[in-house]
N, C-alpha and C positions, 0 to 999 in steps of 0.2 A: 504494500500500500504506500501511497505517497503521503508526505507530511504537508497538510494544507495550511495556508496562512490567511490572514485577514485583510491584506491590502494587495495592491497590484505588483508588489515585489515578489516574484516567484522564488521558492526555496528549493533546496537540493532534493533530488528524487532518490528513490530506493537504490538506483544504480550507483549513486555516489555516496551512499551511506555506509559507514564502517560496519563490519559484521556484527559488532557487539552493540550497535545502537539500539536503544529501546524505542518501542513504538509509542506514538502519541495520538491522542484524540483531537480532532479539529475543534478549535474554539467555537462557541455558539454565537448567536447574533447579539446585537447591541453593543458591539465593541467600541464603535466611535463615541457613543454617548458615555459609556463607562470610562473610556480613556479621557474624555474632556472633563468629566466630573472628578476623576482622580487627580488630573493635572491641576484643576482649580483648587482642590483641597490641599495638595502638596504646596502650591505657591502661596496660598493663604496662610497655611501653617508656618511656612518659612518666613513670611513677612512679619507676622505677629511675634514669632520667636525672636527674630532679629531685633525688633523694636524693644521688646522686653529686656533682652540681654544687653543691648546698647545702653539703655537707661540705668540699668542696675550695676553694671561693671565698668562703665566708661571711666570713672575716676581712677580705678585701680589699673586699668589698661595703660592710661597715660603715665602713671608712675613706673610701672614695670618696663614699658617700652622706652621711656626716657632714660632709665638706668642702664638699659642694655644697648641703647642706640649707638653709643660710642664704640662698643665692641663690634657690632655688625658693620658699622660704617668703616672702622679701621680694617676689618677683614676684607671688605670690598675694595678699599683703597690699596691694600697689599696685593690682592689678586690682580687688580687693574694695573698696578706697577709691574707685576710679573709679565704682563702682556705688553709692556712698554707704553702703556696708555694709548695703545693702537687699537682702534675700533675693529679693524679688519681681523687682527690676530685674536682679539677677545671673542668675536663672533664665530669666525670660521675655524679657529683652532681651539679656543677656550671652551666653547659650547660642546663640541663632540668629545673633547678630552674630559670634561666634567662628567659626561655620560659614561664613558669608558671606565673611569675611576670608580664611580659609585656602583656601576653594574658589577664590576669585579669584586668590590668589597661586599656587596649584598649577597652575591652568589657563592663566595668562597667557602663559607661555613657549610652550607647545604651540599655543595658539590663534593667536599671532602667526605661527608657522611655517605653520599650516594656511591662514591668510589670505594671507600674503605670499610663502610659499615660502622664507623666510629665517629663520634661517641655513641655507644650503644643505646643510651637512654633516649636519644632523639628518635630512634626507630619506632618507638611505641606511639609516636605522634603521626605516623604515616597515615595518609587519607585512604590510600588503596593498599591493603596488606599484601606483602610478598611481591610488590612491584618494584622493579629497579633495585633489587637487593642481591647482588650488586648491579649497578647499571651496566648495560651492554657497551663495551669499550668502543666497538666499531661505530655504533650509533652516536656515542658521545663525541668522538672525534669529528664526525660529520657535523654534529651540532655546533661544536666549538669553531670549526672553520667557517660555517655559515654566520655565526654570531660575530666573529671577528670581521668578516667582510661587511656585514650590515652596519656595525658600529664604527669600523675603521675606514670604510669607503662610502657607503650609501649616506650615512649621517653627515660626514663633512661636505659631501657634494650638495646635499640639501641645505646645509648651513650657508654654503657659498651662494646658492641661488637666492635664499631668503635675504642674505646680506646685500647682495647686488640690487635686488628689487626694492628693498626698503631704503637703501642709500640713495638710489636714483629718485625715489619719490619723496625723500626726506621724512618719511613716516616715523622712523625710529631714531631720529637724531638726538633726542633728549633722554635716552635711556641709560646714560653713563654717569649722571651727576649724583646728588645726594639721594639716599634711600628714601622711599615714600613713608608715610605714616603707617603705624600698625593697623589702623582701621582700613586704610586703603589696601594694604596687603591682604587683609581678611576678605574684603569685597572681591579683590582680584582672584583669590583662590576659590571663592564660591563660584565665580563666573567660569574659571578654568574647569572646574569639575562638571558644571552643566554642559559646557561646550564639548568636553571630552566624551561625556556620556552620549550626547547626541551624535557626534560624528563617528565615534568608535562603534556605536550600536549599528548604525545604518551601513557603514562601510564594511563592518564585519559580517553583517547579515547578507550584504550583497556578495561577499566572497563565498558564501555558501550556495549561491545560484549555480545550477548545473553547468552553465557555460563558463563560469569563472573558477569553480571549485577545483577541478582536476588540474588546471594549469597554474593557478596562483595560490591556492590555500591548502591543498591536500598535503603538501610538505609539512606544514605546521601540525597537522592532525595525524602524522605518523606516530606521534606520542600520545597514546590514549591514556597513559598515566604520566603526565608531564613532570619535568624537573625544572628548577628555576631558570636555567640557561635557555630553555626552549622558548622563553618569552620572545626572543628575537630570532628564533629558528624559523625562517619564513623566506619567501621569495622577495626580491628587491622591491617589486611593485607593492606587495602587502606591507613591507617595512615602511614605505613612504605613505601609502594611503591609510592604513589602519593603525600604524604605530606612531609615526612621526607627526603626521598632519593633525590628528585629534589633540595631541599634546601641545603642539606649537601654535595652533590657531588662537587659543585663549590669550597667551602673552602678546601675540601680534595684534589682536583686536583691541586689547586693553592698553597697548603701547607700554608694556610693563618694563620696569627697570631690568637690566640684564641680570643682575644678581638675583632678583626675585624669580626670573625665568630659570636660572640655574637651580635654585632651591626647589622650584616646582618640578623640573625634570628629574631631580634626584628622588623626590617623593613618588613620581610616576614609576620610576624604575624599581623603587622599593616595593610599591604596591603590586606591580606586575610580576616581580620576582616571587613574592609571597603567593600570588594567585596561581602561579605555575609550579611553585616549589614542591608541592606534594606532602607538606607537613602542616598539620593544624597545631601550631605551637601556642602555648598559653601566652596571653597578653599581646599577641600579634593578630593582624587582620586574618579573617577566615578565608581559606582557599576553596571552601566546599563548592561554591557556585561554579567557578570556572573549571575546577577539576571535574565536576559533573559534566560540564559542556564537552570536555575532551573525551569523557567516557561514553556519552550517549550521542554527541555530535550536533544535534539540531535544536537545542534550546539554550537559554541563558547566554545571549549574545553581548550584553552590555557590561559596563563596569560597576555601576551602582545598583542595577536591577530595576530601576524606575521604568525604563522603556520596555523592559521585558514584562513587567506587570501591566503596563498600558496596552501592549500589543498581544498579551496572553502568550508570549513565547517563554514563559517561566514554567510551562508544563512539559514533562511530568515532575520537574524539580519541586514545584509548589506542593506542599502537603507531604512530601517524602521525608524520610529520616534524614536525608542530606540537608534539606532546608532547615529542619529543626536544629541541626548541628551548625548551621551557618551563622555564627556569632563569635565575638571575641571572648574566649574562655579565660576566666581568672582563676581557674583551678589547675593544679599540677597533674590532676588525674586526666588521662587522655579522654577526649570528647567521645570516643567510641565506647568507652566504659561508662561514661555518664549517660549517654544515649545509645545503647546497643541496638543492633539490628533486631527488628521484630522477629520473634520465633514463629515459624510457619507451623500450623497445625498439620498433623499427619493422619491420614485416614487409615483404616484397618488394612487396606490393600497395600499400604506402604508408600503411596504416592502423596506428595504434598498437595494440599488444596490450592 
């Protein structure tokens, strides 16, 4: 059977679905109205919450940011000096290098465990048991080569294109001076998240179209139990359209300070590393949703889950044990023990119901 969708964007067919993909029921009518009502509720709640928080914590934010402003300002000035106060070097070399450094730092710990099985205590937090223990060395080296190309070649080329375009237009000329206020940064990060959710969801979902999937996205789905480094294991086109573009559009639209952009890119890399890492570690973001996407293929396309809810592409994740586990755990007990798999009842004939 085919997986049906609710708008004119066709999804992948049975022929392009992995063998272990679970089957889904098509969503029922009323999706447009439900989506609009949910969107209005989300926006209304966000606006009221923002107003309440701003009025209650504004004095404290001013004190905290004022005390730390010298540190962050000095850090930016030091980094800018390393670039020779040259805007070209800061953008075209500094931005990709920032990504490479943080990607390496975030993935090193998990990768060591994937290769060696140590530290052993980390293995109890695996999302998919007995997967990549140890990781296949041939697949791993292929992944490392692709990640190195995407981060070391594709990303700098894109940085060059963005720099030339913004320099010619003068759009980004004032992004090297003093750091913006803390409130401004919070607003920008909120906008960044919204823009990334929108552009990643629709570009990612488009990559699952039968005419695009085999050529551009299948490579990424070779890993049905992903590890952190697979977050950039993809074709160059997917790297640009689904990874770089959704993360870069926010800072471009907001004309953000370059340092703020670097911090945002680091957070994006941290988030995607956890989403692909395969470990539900206490106190860190949950990887359950995107890990489930790799496991079953054709649901949970977004980063925040908002558009998946609106378009009903959160099924069959919604209501499953995986969704119940999808939260930041503050217990050292593995989430799989806190919320174990439901026990299937067995009939007298010996077959599970």
